[in-house]
C-alpha positions in Angstrom: -98.1 -50.9 89.2 -94.3 -51.1 88.5 -92.5 -48.7 86.3 -92.7 -49.7 82.6 -90.7 -49.0 79.5 -92.0 -46.6 76.9 -92.8 -49.5 74.7 -95.8 -50.2 76.9 -97.6 -47.1 75.5 -95.8 -45.3 72.7 -96.8 -47.9 70.0 -100.4 -47.3 70.9 -99.9 -43.5 70.7 -98.4 -43.9 67.2 -101.3 -46.1 66.1 -103.9 -43.7 67.7 -102.2 -40.6 66.4 -101.8 -38.9 69.8 -98.7 -38.1 71.9 -97.6 -39.0 75.4 -96.0 -36.3 77.5 -92.6 -36.5 79.1 -92.6 -34.2 82.1 -89.3 -33.6 83.8 -89.1 -34.4 87.5 -86.9 -32.0 89.6 -88.1 -32.6 93.1 -91.0 -34.0 95.2 -93.5 -31.4 94.2 -92.8 -31.9 90.4 -93.3 -35.7 90.9 -96.6 -35.2 92.8 -98.0 -32.6 90.4 -97.3 -34.6 87.3 -98.7 -37.8 88.8 -101.8 -36.1 90.2 -102.6 -34.5 86.8 -102.1 -37.8 84.9 -104.2 -39.7 87.4 -107.1 -37.2 87.2 -107.0 -37.6 83.4 -106.1 -41.4 83.3 -103.1 -40.8 81.1 -99.8 -42.6 80.7 -96.7 -40.4 81.1 -92.9 -40.3 81.3 -90.9 -38.9 84.1 -87.9 -37.3 82.4 -84.8 -36.9 84.6 -81.7 -35.0 83.4 -78.3 -35.6 84.7 -78.4 -32.3 86.5 -81.6 -33.4 88.3 -80.0 -36.7 89.2 -77.2 -34.8 90.9 -79.7 -32.6 92.7 -82.1 -35.3 93.9 -79.8 -38.3 94.1 -80.6 -41.4 92.1 -82.1 -43.4 95.0 -84.6 -40.7 95.8 -85.4 -40.2 92.1 -86.3 -43.9 91.6 -88.2 -44.0 94.9 -90.3 -41.0 93.9 -91.1 -42.5 90.5 -91.9 -45.9 92.0 -94.2 -44.3 94.6 -96.1 -42.5 91.9 -96.5 -45.6 89.9 -97.8 -47.5 92.9 -100.1 -44.7 94.1 -101.7 -44.0 90.7 -101.7 -47.4 89.1 -100.7 -45.7 85.8 -98.2 -46.9 83.2 -95.2 -44.7 84.0 -91.8 -44.7 82.5 -88.8 -43.3 84.4 -86.5 -42.0 81.7 -83.0 -40.6 81.7 -83.2 -37.4 79.7 -80.1 -36.5 77.5 -77.8 -39.1 78.9 -74.3 -38.2 77.9 -72.5 -41.6 78.0 -72.7 -45.4 78.4 -71.8 -45.3 82.1 -74.6 -42.9 83.1 -77.1 -44.9 81.2 -76.0 -48.2 82.8 -76.0 -46.5 86.3 -79.6 -45.5 85.7 -80.7 -48.9 84.4 -79.1 -50.6 87.4 -80.9 -48.2 89.8 -84.3 -49.0 88.4 -84.9 -46.6 85.4 -87.2 -48.2 82.9 -86.0 -46.1 79.9 -82.9 -44.1 78.9 -82.0 -41.6 76.3 -78.5 -41.4 74.9 -77.9 -38.0 73.3 -75.1 -38.6 70.8 -76.0 -35.6 68.7 -72.7 -33.9 69.4 -70.8 -36.8 68.0 -70.3 -37.6 64.4 -73.1 -39.4 62.7 -71.2 -42.7 62.6 -70.1 -42.4 66.2 -73.6 -41.5 67.3 -74.8 -44.8 65.7 -72.0 -46.8 67.2 -72.4 -45.5 70.8 -76.2 -45.6 70.7 -76.1 -49.2 69.4 -74.0 -50.3 72.4 -76.6 -48.8 74.9 -79.5 -50.4 73.0 -77.9 -53.8 73.2 -77.6 -53.8 76.9 -80.8 -51.9 77.7 -83.0 -54.2 75.6 -81.6 -57.2 77.3 -82.9 -55.6 80.6 -86.3 -54.7 79.1 -85.4 -51.0 79.1 -86.4 -48.7 76.2 -84.0 -46.4 74.5 -84.4 -43.0 72.9 -81.7 -41.6 70.5 -81.2 -38.2 69.1 -80.3 -36.9 65.7 -79.6 -33.3 64.8 -78.9 -30.7 67.4 -81.7 -29.0 69.3 -81.0 -25.5 70.4 -81.7 -23.5 73.5 -81.0 -24.1 77.2 -82.5 -26.6 79.6 -80.8 -27.7 82.8 -77.1 -28.4 82.1 -77.7 -28.5 78.3 -77.0 -25.4 76.3 -76.7 -25.1 72.5 -76.4 -21.7 70.7 -79.0 -21.2 68.0 -76.4 -21.0 65.3 -75.1 -24.4 66.3 -78.5 -26.1 66.1 -78.9 -28.3 63.1 -82.0 -30.0 61.6 -82.2 -33.7 61.3 -81.9 -35.2 57.8 -84.7 -37.8 57.1 -82.5 -40.2 55.2 -80.0 -40.2 58.1 -82.8 -40.6 60.7 -84.1 -43.7 58.9 -80.6 -45.2 58.7 -80.0 -44.4 62.3 -83.1 -46.3 63.4 -82.3 -49.3 61.2 -78.7 -49.6 62.5 -79.4 -48.9 66.2 -82.8 -50.3 66.9 -83.8 -47.5 69.2 -87.4 -47.4 70.5 -87.9 -43.6 70.0 -85.9 -41.0 68.1 -85.7 -37.3 68.9 -85.1 -35.3 65.8 -84.2 -31.7 65.5 -87.0 -30.0 63.6 -86.9 -26.4 64.8 -87.9 -26.5 68.4 -85.6 -25.4 71.2 -85.2 -26.2 74.9 -86.5 -23.5 77.3 -89.1 -20.8 76.6 -89.2 -19.0 73.3 -88.5 -15.3 72.8 -90.3 -15.5 69.5 -92.3 -18.1 67.7 -90.6 -21.4 66.7 -90.5 -22.6 63.1 -91.2 -26.3 63.1 -90.4 -28.3 60.0 -93.4 -30.6 59.9 -92.3 -32.2 56.6 -89.3 -33.7 58.4 -91.5 -35.2 61.1 -93.9 -36.5 58.6 -91.3 -38.1 56.3 -89.4 -39.8 59.2 -92.6 -40.9 61.1 -94.0 -42.5 57.9 -90.8 -44.4 57.3 -90.3 -46.2 60.7 -92.5 -47.9 63.3 -91.0 -46.2 66.3 -92.0 -42.9 68.0 -90.7 -39.6 66.9 -89.9 -37.3 69.8 -90.4 -33.5 70.0 -88.0 -31.9 72.4 -88.6 -28.3 73.5 -92.3 -28.5 73.9 -92.6 -25.7 76.4 -94.1 -22.5 75.1 -94.9 -23.9 71.6 -98.3 -22.6 70.5 -101.1 -25.2 70.8 -101.8 -25.3 67.0 -98.1 -26.1 66.3 -98.2 -28.9 68.8 -101.4 -30.3 67.2 -99.7 -30.0 63.7 -96.6 -31.8 65.0 -98.8 -34.7 66.4 -100.7 -34.8 63.1 -97.4 -35.1 61.3 -96.3 -38.0 63.5 -94.8 -36.8 66.8 -95.9 -39.2 69.5 -93.7 -38.2 72.5 -93.4 -34.5 73.5 -91.1 -33.2 76.2 -92.1 -30.4 78.7 -90.1 -29.0 81.5 -89.6 -25.3 81.4 -93.3 -24.5 81.5 -93.7 -26.3 84.8 -90.6 -24.5 86.2 -92.0 -21.1 85.2 -95.4 -21.8 86.6 -94.0 -23.1 89.9 -91.7 -20.2 90.3 -94.4 -17.7 89.5 -96.6 -19.2 92.2 -93.8 -19.0 94.8 -93.0 -15.4 93.9 -96.7 -14.5 94.3 -96.9 -16.0 97.8 -93.7 -14.5 99.1 -94.4 -11.2 97.4 -97.7 -10.9 99.3 -96.3 -11.8 102.7 -92.6 -11.4 103.6 -93.2 -13.3 106.9 -93.9 -16.6 105.2 -91.2 -19.1 106.0 -93.0 -22.5 106.0 -92.1 -24.1 102.6 -95.4 -25.8 102.5 -97.1 -22.5 102.3 -95.4 -21.6 99.0 -94.7 -25.1 97.6 -98.3 -26.1 97.7 -99.4 -23.3 95.3 -96.4 -24.2 93.2 -97.5 -27.8 93.0 -101.0 -26.8 92.2 -99.8 -24.5 89.4 -97.9 -27.4 87.8 -100.9 -29.7 88.0 -102.8 -27.3 85.8 -99.9 -27.0 83.3 -99.6 -30.8 83.0 -103.4 -31.3 82.7 -103.4 -28.8 79.9 -100.6 -30.6 78.1 -102.2 -34.0 78.5 -105.4 -32.7 77.0 -103.5 -31.0 74.2 -101.5 -34.2 73.4 -104.7 -36.3 73.2 -103.6 -38.9 75.8 -106.6 -38.5 78.1 -108.1 -41.9 79.0 -105.3 -43.8 77.3 -103.8 -45.4 80.4 
């Protein structure tokens, strides 16, 4: 099956009141683990790829890995640029074979965010590619993205509705109290913002910073209307812990397959747990 846009499955998630996971791809083992978990549970999913990951893997390898996963699993898979910083990066990804892109204009003024997002939507939609926008500023650190907690700002429902109406995005990430990375304490999610925005527009509301959020909070966010949830750090932590365990037991291990296989297996379990939590089992 070829890669698909997020519009192939997010509308069904909104109608069915469940969420589809975006799991970031950072190398071969991440791609394999995510695809294996989703295939076992027959779930659609989104490969998220940050600009940092693109630099690390190379865009050709990235697309090839995603296409191989789609062919091997037969699942509806979207290959999605995560936190794209500008028009040129988005266009480069679309030309290379990405089926979805995100433009993160949250650091611009509200008016400029609308204008810049609208330009990307126009071209992407002409190519059958879905677009995610962002409103408000999500704190924390993930990959090359870092926002101090004091600089994070919640999305305003009225602005979110206007943003959708003027840009025509297919999904909208709104800042509601989650953060990128793992949490030192417990997050405070503003479910009322999710609920108000989700009820006012037909597109998917995206929850960034899904790693480490307690299960009951995730369930409440989905109940409020979140239909796309992003996870990256939890996979990174699980993979690294597995590698440390192998190398800690035997300093003579040098074959990467000996420690990357346990790392991959650890990520399979993380992703399966998230798919079950999100409610997308059997929805492919």
